[in-house]
C-alpha beads as a LAMMPS data file, in Angstrom:
LAMMPS data file: protein, C-alpha beads

384 atoms
383 bonds

1 atom types
1 bond types

-500.0 500.0 xlo xhi
-500.0 500.0 ylo yhi
-500.0 500.0 zlo zhi

Masses

1 110.0

Atoms # bond

1 1 1 -437.996 -100.964 390.514
2 1 1 -440.706 -102.006 392.885
3 1 1 -442.958 -98.730 394.844
4 1 1 -446.017 -98.981 396.302
5 1 1 -449.215 -97.092 395.089
6 1 1 -452.052 -95.883 397.210
7 1 1 -455.027 -93.715 396.076
8 1 1 -454.758 -89.805 396.347
9 1 1 -457.674 -90.075 398.884
10 1 1 -456.365 -92.820 401.240
11 1 1 -452.407 -90.934 401.542
12 1 1 -453.956 -87.530 400.785
13 1 1 -456.718 -86.868 401.267
14 1 1 -458.752 -83.362 401.539
15 1 1 -458.122 -81.369 404.809
16 1 1 -458.306 -77.859 405.319
17 1 1 -456.053 -76.123 407.765
18 1 1 -458.001 -76.335 411.592
19 1 1 -455.127 -73.197 412.591
20 1 1 -456.414 -70.219 414.595
21 1 1 -456.630 -67.057 411.622
22 1 1 -454.442 -64.605 413.700
23 1 1 -453.216 -60.772 413.055
24 1 1 -454.916 -58.199 410.729
25 1 1 -454.282 -59.465 407.432
26 1 1 -455.225 -62.553 405.317
27 1 1 -453.670 -64.023 401.946
28 1 1 -456.661 -64.807 400.137
29 1 1 -455.516 -66.854 397.209
30 1 1 -457.988 -67.299 393.754
31 1 1 -457.136 -69.099 390.468
32 1 1 -456.611 -65.656 388.615
33 1 1 -453.934 -65.579 391.228
34 1 1 -452.223 -68.637 390.219
35 1 1 -449.626 -69.609 386.892
36 1 1 -450.414 -72.832 384.688
37 1 1 -448.546 -75.427 384.881
38 1 1 -445.263 -74.534 387.557
39 1 1 -448.014 -73.466 390.639
40 1 1 -446.297 -69.634 391.092
41 1 1 -447.930 -67.420 393.302
42 1 1 -448.830 -64.047 390.226
43 1 1 -449.684 -61.559 392.952
44 1 1 -451.232 -62.149 396.488
45 1 1 -454.445 -60.785 397.464
46 1 1 -454.913 -59.248 401.203
47 1 1 -458.138 -59.133 403.368
48 1 1 -459.433 -58.191 406.460
49 1 1 -459.859 -62.118 407.870
50 1 1 -462.976 -60.299 409.876
51 1 1 -465.326 -60.302 406.234
52 1 1 -463.938 -63.535 405.292
53 1 1 -465.799 -64.295 401.706
54 1 1 -467.979 -67.920 401.261
55 1 1 -467.482 -70.884 399.413
56 1 1 -463.774 -70.480 400.620
57 1 1 -460.879 -73.546 402.915
58 1 1 -458.650 -72.701 405.404
59 1 1 -455.060 -73.813 404.281
60 1 1 -451.412 -73.893 405.825
61 1 1 -447.303 -74.609 404.931
62 1 1 -448.957 -78.319 405.088
63 1 1 -451.600 -78.375 402.661
64 1 1 -451.494 -78.628 398.701
65 1 1 -453.935 -77.529 396.798
66 1 1 -454.863 -78.250 393.525
67 1 1 -457.412 -76.960 391.119
68 1 1 -460.409 -78.863 390.260
69 1 1 -462.137 -75.818 387.606
70 1 1 -460.492 -76.508 384.752
71 1 1 -457.500 -78.878 385.330
72 1 1 -456.105 -78.423 381.998
73 1 1 -454.995 -75.452 383.094
74 1 1 -452.411 -77.928 385.170
75 1 1 -452.542 -75.151 388.780
76 1 1 -451.029 -76.679 391.819
77 1 1 -450.145 -75.114 394.494
78 1 1 -447.154 -76.215 397.589
79 1 1 -447.663 -73.105 400.204
80 1 1 -445.023 -72.285 402.447
81 1 1 -447.668 -69.939 404.617
82 1 1 -451.290 -69.779 405.424
83 1 1 -453.838 -68.675 403.945
84 1 1 -457.977 -68.357 402.573
85 1 1 -458.173 -70.468 399.304
86 1 1 -461.744 -70.675 396.735
87 1 1 -463.062 -73.619 397.570
88 1 1 -462.258 -74.572 393.602
89 1 1 -458.966 -75.543 395.363
90 1 1 -459.353 -78.771 397.168
91 1 1 -456.575 -78.547 400.470
92 1 1 -454.402 -81.849 399.350
93 1 1 -453.304 -82.607 403.155
94 1 1 -450.309 -85.671 401.976
95 1 1 -449.832 -87.517 405.156
96 1 1 -446.112 -86.599 406.126
97 1 1 -445.243 -90.150 407.025
98 1 1 -445.896 -91.616 403.431
99 1 1 -445.854 -88.284 401.101
100 1 1 -443.828 -85.977 400.299
101 1 1 -445.443 -82.381 399.432
102 1 1 -443.170 -81.013 396.495
103 1 1 -443.233 -84.879 395.302
104 1 1 -447.056 -85.067 395.438
105 1 1 -446.876 -81.548 393.646
106 1 1 -444.691 -82.753 390.540
107 1 1 -446.482 -85.753 390.121
108 1 1 -449.787 -83.598 389.842
109 1 1 -447.852 -81.435 387.578
110 1 1 -447.083 -84.446 385.683
111 1 1 -448.090 -84.840 382.101
112 1 1 -449.164 -88.321 383.014
113 1 1 -451.239 -86.929 385.932
114 1 1 -452.428 -84.313 383.082
115 1 1 -453.923 -86.146 380.553
116 1 1 -455.648 -88.549 383.215
117 1 1 -456.611 -85.282 385.129
118 1 1 -458.412 -83.596 381.539
119 1 1 -459.877 -86.186 380.547
120 1 1 -462.179 -87.026 383.595
121 1 1 -464.201 -83.839 383.446
122 1 1 -468.026 -82.714 384.200
123 1 1 -469.319 -80.681 382.647
124 1 1 -469.415 -78.004 379.664
125 1 1 -468.944 -74.651 380.709
126 1 1 -467.349 -74.893 384.060
127 1 1 -465.293 -78.419 383.364
128 1 1 -464.362 -79.578 386.859
129 1 1 -462.449 -82.725 388.030
130 1 1 -464.834 -85.725 388.981
131 1 1 -463.390 -86.009 392.116
132 1 1 -464.987 -89.603 393.094
133 1 1 -462.536 -90.540 390.233
134 1 1 -459.444 -89.049 391.161
135 1 1 -459.613 -90.351 394.694
136 1 1 -459.366 -93.628 393.597
137 1 1 -456.353 -92.691 391.444
138 1 1 -452.913 -94.214 392.603
139 1 1 -449.762 -92.924 392.598
140 1 1 -446.299 -94.106 393.142
141 1 1 -444.941 -93.949 396.948
142 1 1 -441.481 -94.785 396.956
143 1 1 -439.467 -94.315 400.848
144 1 1 -439.468 -90.756 401.706
145 1 1 -435.903 -90.827 401.099
146 1 1 -436.522 -91.817 397.445
147 1 1 -438.922 -88.486 397.153
148 1 1 -436.623 -85.912 398.310
149 1 1 -433.631 -87.562 396.200
150 1 1 -436.692 -87.224 393.317
151 1 1 -437.345 -83.843 394.626
152 1 1 -433.994 -82.319 394.160
153 1 1 -433.112 -82.877 391.772
154 1 1 -436.500 -82.142 389.859
155 1 1 -435.996 -78.580 392.241
156 1 1 -432.896 -78.617 390.442
157 1 1 -434.558 -78.471 386.738
158 1 1 -437.220 -76.236 387.506
159 1 1 -435.018 -73.413 389.092
160 1 1 -433.393 -73.416 385.421
161 1 1 -436.879 -73.067 384.024
162 1 1 -437.790 -70.264 385.854
163 1 1 -433.903 -69.145 385.356
164 1 1 -435.797 -69.314 381.550
165 1 1 -438.983 -67.813 381.980
166 1 1 -437.469 -64.974 383.869
167 1 1 -434.862 -64.330 381.043
168 1 1 -438.064 -64.250 378.743
169 1 1 -440.227 -61.604 380.513
170 1 1 -437.065 -59.407 379.828
171 1 1 -436.984 -59.737 376.420
172 1 1 -440.537 -59.440 375.311
173 1 1 -440.181 -55.983 377.396
174 1 1 -437.491 -55.028 374.818
175 1 1 -440.192 -54.479 371.613
176 1 1 -442.255 -52.012 373.310
177 1 1 -438.733 -50.253 374.665
178 1 1 -437.030 -49.842 371.239
179 1 1 -440.498 -48.603 369.331
180 1 1 -440.536 -46.407 372.532
181 1 1 -436.775 -44.924 372.172
182 1 1 -437.617 -44.266 368.064
183 1 1 -440.447 -42.915 367.729
184 1 1 -441.757 -42.166 371.508
185 1 1 -444.676 -42.593 372.546
186 1 1 -447.848 -42.282 370.105
187 1 1 -450.173 -41.027 372.352
188 1 1 -448.392 -37.850 372.744
189 1 1 -446.564 -37.636 370.006
190 1 1 -443.930 -36.510 371.506
191 1 1 -441.451 -36.342 368.847
192 1 1 -443.883 -34.313 367.024
193 1 1 -444.523 -37.142 363.775
194 1 1 -446.870 -36.541 360.634
195 1 1 -450.233 -38.214 361.683
196 1 1 -452.700 -39.708 359.710
197 1 1 -456.265 -41.418 359.706
198 1 1 -455.657 -45.702 359.156
199 1 1 -458.070 -45.415 356.477
200 1 1 -455.385 -42.851 354.809
201 1 1 -453.138 -45.543 355.268
202 1 1 -454.030 -49.136 354.951
203 1 1 -456.817 -50.692 353.342
204 1 1 -458.697 -53.977 355.406
205 1 1 -459.977 -57.152 354.068
206 1 1 -462.042 -59.865 355.719
207 1 1 -459.168 -63.718 354.724
208 1 1 -460.953 -66.512 353.366
209 1 1 -462.852 -69.109 355.405
210 1 1 -461.209 -72.620 356.311
211 1 1 -462.393 -74.701 359.419
212 1 1 -460.732 -77.097 361.011
213 1 1 -462.056 -80.176 359.839
214 1 1 -461.003 -78.930 356.360
215 1 1 -457.122 -77.784 356.917
216 1 1 -454.684 -80.170 355.792
217 1 1 -452.515 -80.252 358.588
218 1 1 -449.768 -82.242 356.991
219 1 1 -449.779 -79.590 354.931
220 1 1 -447.308 -77.627 356.453
221 1 1 -448.550 -74.098 355.574
222 1 1 -449.794 -71.715 359.095
223 1 1 -453.207 -70.692 358.794
224 1 1 -453.608 -67.065 360.672
225 1 1 -457.070 -66.545 362.990
226 1 1 -457.888 -64.246 365.186
227 1 1 -455.231 -64.259 367.708
228 1 1 -452.167 -65.695 364.977
229 1 1 -452.018 -69.509 363.908
230 1 1 -454.371 -71.693 364.955
231 1 1 -453.735 -74.724 362.599
232 1 1 -452.173 -76.222 359.185
233 1 1 -452.621 -76.366 355.759
234 1 1 -451.997 -77.912 352.185
235 1 1 -452.359 -74.511 350.306
236 1 1 -451.568 -70.694 351.048
237 1 1 -453.765 -67.269 350.278
238 1 1 -450.025 -65.373 350.133
239 1 1 -446.947 -66.129 349.172
240 1 1 -445.080 -63.190 350.992
241 1 1 -446.146 -62.014 354.451
242 1 1 -449.353 -59.979 355.518
243 1 1 -450.066 -58.455 358.718
244 1 1 -453.505 -60.246 360.164
245 1 1 -455.844 -58.312 362.198
246 1 1 -458.101 -60.527 364.436
247 1 1 -461.383 -59.740 363.774
248 1 1 -463.925 -61.261 365.887
249 1 1 -463.300 -63.157 369.620
250 1 1 -461.377 -61.811 372.605
251 1 1 -458.642 -61.746 370.459
252 1 1 -459.987 -58.711 367.887
253 1 1 -457.438 -56.349 367.375
254 1 1 -454.544 -58.823 367.954
255 1 1 -451.951 -57.983 365.086
256 1 1 -449.507 -60.388 363.671
257 1 1 -446.943 -60.546 360.887
258 1 1 -447.513 -63.703 359.159
259 1 1 -445.139 -65.731 357.147
260 1 1 -443.528 -66.142 353.814
261 1 1 -446.476 -68.900 352.650
262 1 1 -449.738 -68.512 354.761
263 1 1 -453.382 -68.412 355.080
264 1 1 -455.778 -66.191 356.937
265 1 1 -459.403 -66.770 357.336
266 1 1 -461.917 -65.203 357.776
267 1 1 -461.632 -64.828 361.447
268 1 1 -458.830 -61.916 360.651
269 1 1 -458.833 -59.090 359.027
270 1 1 -455.186 -58.532 356.422
271 1 1 -453.770 -55.438 355.171
272 1 1 -454.461 -55.808 351.049
273 1 1 -452.150 -52.650 350.651
274 1 1 -450.350 -49.665 352.458
275 1 1 -449.138 -46.621 352.017
276 1 1 -445.343 -46.478 350.251
277 1 1 -445.014 -43.710 353.542
278 1 1 -445.221 -47.167 355.446
279 1 1 -442.733 -49.992 356.448
280 1 1 -444.188 -53.647 357.061
281 1 1 -442.674 -54.198 360.463
282 1 1 -443.212 -50.897 361.188
283 1 1 -446.244 -50.312 360.139
284 1 1 -447.580 -54.183 362.226
285 1 1 -446.045 -52.578 366.360
286 1 1 -447.656 -49.184 365.449
287 1 1 -450.784 -50.838 364.829
288 1 1 -450.088 -53.124 367.935
289 1 1 -449.796 -50.350 370.218
290 1 1 -452.196 -48.539 369.656
291 1 1 -454.611 -51.568 371.133
292 1 1 -457.367 -52.336 368.446
293 1 1 -460.204 -53.882 370.097
294 1 1 -460.654 -50.999 372.207
295 1 1 -461.797 -50.015 369.110
296 1 1 -464.677 -53.331 368.889
297 1 1 -467.884 -53.626 368.702
298 1 1 -469.419 -55.358 371.480
299 1 1 -473.196 -55.355 370.532
300 1 1 -472.648 -59.235 370.786
301 1 1 -468.926 -60.516 370.311
302 1 1 -466.463 -58.331 370.417
303 1 1 -465.748 -57.456 366.234
304 1 1 -463.738 -54.673 364.203
305 1 1 -463.583 -54.134 360.734
306 1 1 -462.582 -51.718 358.028
307 1 1 -465.352 -48.980 358.839
308 1 1 -464.115 -48.830 362.963
309 1 1 -460.533 -48.707 362.841
310 1 1 -460.147 -46.434 359.898
311 1 1 -460.410 -42.549 361.758
312 1 1 -458.104 -43.842 364.286
313 1 1 -455.261 -41.845 363.801
314 1 1 -451.453 -43.249 363.837
315 1 1 -447.697 -41.968 364.032
316 1 1 -446.166 -41.545 360.224
317 1 1 -442.217 -41.492 361.033
318 1 1 -439.675 -40.762 358.429
319 1 1 -439.280 -43.513 356.504
320 1 1 -436.026 -44.212 356.974
321 1 1 -436.125 -43.725 360.562
322 1 1 -438.807 -46.513 360.133
323 1 1 -436.429 -48.909 358.146
324 1 1 -434.366 -48.516 360.798
325 1 1 -436.603 -49.401 363.396
326 1 1 -437.370 -52.563 361.870
327 1 1 -434.104 -53.485 360.996
328 1 1 -433.669 -54.076 365.028
329 1 1 -436.805 -55.078 365.409
330 1 1 -435.970 -58.441 363.246
331 1 1 -432.931 -58.674 364.607
332 1 1 -434.538 -59.166 367.993
333 1 1 -438.004 -60.903 366.773
334 1 1 -434.684 -63.366 365.226
335 1 1 -432.890 -63.429 368.959
336 1 1 -436.637 -63.936 371.241
337 1 1 -437.773 -66.945 368.326
338 1 1 -434.532 -68.771 369.470
339 1 1 -434.607 -68.357 372.305
340 1 1 -438.599 -69.189 372.652
341 1 1 -436.851 -72.485 371.039
342 1 1 -434.377 -72.871 373.681
343 1 1 -437.202 -72.920 375.779
344 1 1 -439.680 -75.776 374.315
345 1 1 -436.173 -77.746 374.525
346 1 1 -435.851 -76.887 378.206
347 1 1 -439.127 -78.081 378.832
348 1 1 -439.494 -80.809 376.996
349 1 1 -436.157 -82.133 379.462
350 1 1 -437.806 -81.254 382.378
351 1 1 -441.003 -83.269 381.407
352 1 1 -438.478 -85.986 380.322
353 1 1 -437.047 -85.882 383.713
354 1 1 -440.724 -86.347 385.077
355 1 1 -441.729 -89.366 383.698
356 1 1 -438.801 -91.279 384.165
357 1 1 -439.175 -89.490 388.238
358 1 1 -443.338 -91.359 388.091
359 1 1 -441.869 -94.566 386.029
360 1 1 -439.230 -95.950 388.626
361 1 1 -436.508 -94.989 385.862
362 1 1 -434.850 -92.383 387.895
363 1 1 -432.913 -94.951 390.201
364 1 1 -429.046 -94.273 391.333
365 1 1 -427.962 -95.655 388.764
366 1 1 -429.825 -93.729 385.895
367 1 1 -428.845 -90.111 387.942
368 1 1 -425.568 -92.012 387.622
369 1 1 -424.734 -91.957 384.417
370 1 1 -427.320 -89.721 382.796
371 1 1 -428.280 -86.687 385.491
372 1 1 -425.486 -84.689 385.102
373 1 1 -426.068 -84.786 380.868
374 1 1 -428.924 -83.840 381.610
375 1 1 -429.043 -80.889 383.599
376 1 1 -425.541 -79.400 382.051
377 1 1 -427.728 -79.570 378.850
378 1 1 -431.127 -77.933 380.759
379 1 1 -428.349 -75.049 382.216
380 1 1 -426.804 -74.738 378.492
381 1 1 -431.104 -73.989 377.328
382 1 1 -431.582 -72.113 380.130
383 1 1 -429.095 -69.143 378.987
384 1 1 -429.795 -70.227 375.316

Bonds

1 1 1 2
2 1 2 3
3 1 3 4
4 1 4 5
5 1 5 6
6 1 6 7
7 1 7 8
8 1 8 9
9 1 9 10
10 1 10 11
11 1 11 12
12 1 12 13
13 1 13 14
14 1 14 15
15 1 15 16
16 1 16 17
17 1 17 18
18 1 18 19
19 1 19 20
20 1 20 21
21 1 21 22
22 1 22 23
23 1 23 24
24 1 24 25
25 1 25 26
26 1 26 27
27 1 27 28
28 1 28 29
29 1 29 30
30 1 30 31
31 1 31 32
32 1 32 33
33 1 33 34
34 1 34 35
35 1 35 36
36 1 36 37
37 1 37 38
38 1 38 39
39 1 39 40
40 1 40 41
41 1 41 42
42 1 42 43
43 1 43 44
44 1 44 45
45 1 45 46
46 1 46 47
47 1 47 48
48 1 48 49
49 1 49 50
50 1 50 51
51 1 51 52
52 1 52 53
53 1 53 54
54 1 54 55
55 1 55 56
56 1 56 57
57 1 57 58
58 1 58 59
59 1 59 60
60 1 60 61
61 1 61 62
62 1 62 63
63 1 63 64
64 1 64 65
65 1 65 66
66 1 66 67
67 1 67 68
68 1 68 69
69 1 69 70
70 1 70 71
71 1 71 72
72 1 72 73
73 1 73 74
74 1 74 75
75 1 75 76
76 1 76 77
77 1 77 78
78 1 78 79
79 1 79 80
80 1 80 81
81 1 81 82
82 1 82 83
83 1 83 84
84 1 84 85
85 1 85 86
86 1 86 87
87 1 87 88
88 1 88 89
89 1 89 90
90 1 90 91
91 1 91 92
92 1 92 93
93 1 93 94
94 1 94 95
95 1 95 96
96 1 96 97
97 1 97 98
98 1 98 99
99 1 99 100
100 1 100 101
101 1 101 102
102 1 102 103
103 1 103 104
104 1 104 105
105 1 105 106
106 1 106 107
107 1 107 108
108 1 108 109
109 1 109 110
110 1 110 111
111 1 111 112
112 1 112 113
113 1 113 114
114 1 114 115
115 1 115 116
116 1 116 117
117 1 117 118
118 1 118 119
119 1 119 120
120 1 120 121
121 1 121 122
122 1 122 123
123 1 123 124
124 1 124 125
125 1 125 126
126 1 126 127
127 1 127 128
128 1 128 129
129 1 129 130
130 1 130 131
131 1 131 132
132 1 132 133
133 1 133 134
134 1 134 135
135 1 135 136
136 1 136 137
137 1 137 138
138 1 138 139
139 1 139 140
140 1 140 141
141 1 141 142
142 1 142 143
143 1 143 144
144 1 144 145
145 1 145 146
146 1 146 147
147 1 147 148
148 1 148 149
149 1 149 150
150 1 150 151
151 1 151 152
152 1 152 153
153 1 153 154
154 1 154 155
155 1 155 156
156 1 156 157
157 1 157 158
158 1 158 159
159 1 159 160
160 1 160 161
161 1 161 162
162 1 162 163
163 1 163 164
164 1 164 165
165 1 165 166
166 1 166 167
167 1 167 168
168 1 168 169
169 1 169 170
170 1 170 171
171 1 171 172
172 1 172 173
173 1 173 174
174 1 174 175
175 1 175 176
176 1 176 177
177 1 177 178
178 1 178 179
179 1 179 180
180 1 180 181
181 1 181 182
182 1 182 183
183 1 183 184
184 1 184 185
185 1 185 186
186 1 186 187
187 1 187 188
188 1 188 189
189 1 189 190
190 1 190 191
191 1 191 192
192 1 192 193
193 1 193 194
194 1 194 195
195 1 195 196
196 1 196 197
197 1 197 198
198 1 198 199
199 1 199 200
200 1 200 201
201 1 201 202
202 1 202 203
203 1 203 204
204 1 204 205
205 1 205 206
206 1 206 207
207 1 207 208
208 1 208 209
209 1 209 210
210 1 210 211
211 1 211 212
212 1 212 213
213 1 213 214
214 1 214 215
215 1 215 216
216 1 216 217
217 1 217 218
218 1 218 219
219 1 219 220
220 1 220 221
221 1 221 222
222 1 222 223
223 1 223 224
224 1 224 225
225 1 225 226
226 1 226 227
227 1 227 228
228 1 228 229
229 1 229 230
230 1 230 231
231 1 231 232
232 1 232 233
233 1 233 234
234 1 234 235
235 1 235 236
236 1 236 237
237 1 237 238
238 1 238 239
239 1 239 240
240 1 240 241
241 1 241 242
242 1 242 243
243 1 243 244
244 1 244 245
245 1 245 246
246 1 246 247
247 1 247 248
248 1 248 249
249 1 249 250
250 1 250 251
251 1 251 252
252 1 252 253
253 1 253 254
254 1 254 255
255 1 255 256
256 1 256 257
257 1 257 258
258 1 258 259
259 1 259 260
260 1 260 261
261 1 261 262
262 1 262 263
263 1 263 264
264 1 264 265
265 1 265 266
266 1 266 267
267 1 267 268
268 1 268 269
269 1 269 270
270 1 270 271
271 1 271 272
272 1 272 273
273 1 273 274
274 1 274 275
275 1 275 276
276 1 276 277
277 1 277 278
278 1 278 279
279 1 279 280
280 1 280 281
281 1 281 282
282 1 282 283
283 1 283 284
284 1 284 285
285 1 285 286
286 1 286 287
287 1 287 288
288 1 288 289
289 1 289 290
290 1 290 291
291 1 291 292
292 1 292 293
293 1 293 294
294 1 294 295
295 1 295 296
296 1 296 297
297 1 297 298
298 1 298 299
299 1 299 300
300 1 300 301
301 1 301 302
302 1 302 303
303 1 303 304
304 1 304 305
305 1 305 306
306 1 306 307
307 1 307 308
308 1 308 309
309 1 309 310
310 1 310 311
311 1 311 312
312 1 312 313
313 1 313 314
314 1 314 315
315 1 315 316
316 1 316 317
317 1 317 318
318 1 318 319
319 1 319 320
320 1 320 321
321 1 321 322
322 1 322 323
323 1 323 324
324 1 324 325
325 1 325 326
326 1 326 327
327 1 327 328
328 1 328 329
329 1 329 330
330 1 330 331
331 1 331 332
332 1 332 333
333 1 333 334
334 1 334 335
335 1 335 336
336 1 336 337
337 1 337 338
338 1 338 339
339 1 339 340
340 1 340 341
341 1 341 342
342 1 342 343
343 1 343 344
344 1 344 345
345 1 345 346
346 1 346 347
347 1 347 348
348 1 348 349
349 1 349 350
350 1 350 351
351 1 351 352
352 1 352 353
353 1 353 354
354 1 354 355
355 1 355 356
356 1 356 357
357 1 357 358
358 1 358 359
359 1 359 360
360 1 360 361
361 1 361 362
362 1 362 363
363 1 363 364
364 1 364 365
365 1 365 366
366 1 366 367
367 1 367 368
368 1 368 369
369 1 369 370
370 1 370 371
371 1 371 372
372 1 372 373
373 1 373 374
374 1 374 375
375 1 375 376
376 1 376 377
377 1 377 378
378 1 378 379
379 1 379 380
380 1 380 381
381 1 381 382
382 1 382 383
383 1 383 384
């Protein structure tokens, strides 16, 4: 299939809204309100139009908003109403005679364009898209009817991805609810369990240093850093599951149970011994709900140590109750892990669809031969 290619600056130049502001409320869109990759709005901030902040642009439902700051975060939004956006969001205005807004937004979020955007930045601390190269980028511009057909199929597939995300969010809320069901609120100890200082219950030690350049990524042994797995190696420190606690950085205090064979770096602590009144799974989740990050030192980088966390008191319920909880939590975690695999398969299928769409391979014949099968598979994965 032969498609016309046109520079972004020609077919979708930057043009803010010129519509007058009406009413007493105005939506002020900032980057933290936008979800990466999906373009969904996390929350809306409403301001008084008379107090318009500097460095902003008006937008309306003819724009596509593209984040030039940290483009690897892939923040693209198709607004359905008017508002005011940070100047970090470029107000593209696609020519409606040439380019469908949704077609453009899917293209900007595709892996092909994301790879280009990630490589075309300037600035170390605040990397921004080099806009000259952005405007010169040539995008496919098929006939509007073909764009509409492609958007219809991508919308259908994207809706299934959103269903999967919603299901995952619900699953993530079940584990805290299960913990509270068994043990009540740890803050007020509503069930009257014994409480003991962590120093009487556990002993922690820093892991062993292992930099990324010294890892053997072909080894398959997970390496745990400050916030879970950050690489792989061909040697292991531990043969059995351990509790890893982030030691330094923004995620210090993050708690993870490692795989059976693992390495824990010196960016984390590990529980080298714990009381026989505790079950490993209960201990890990109880540490998580203590929110250890609150006790980090803030002089430089956030940092926790044994001395900082040992005075914190933790509930010590009957071990039989801990074991019952651990059994239920294990089943739930297995289910969540399975759905995570399904989510990745769903994402892979969607990226395949995007790839075909913008390489001219999503032809009428291909859609007839494969599309129903692909969407059916995506539907299965969205419900797994």
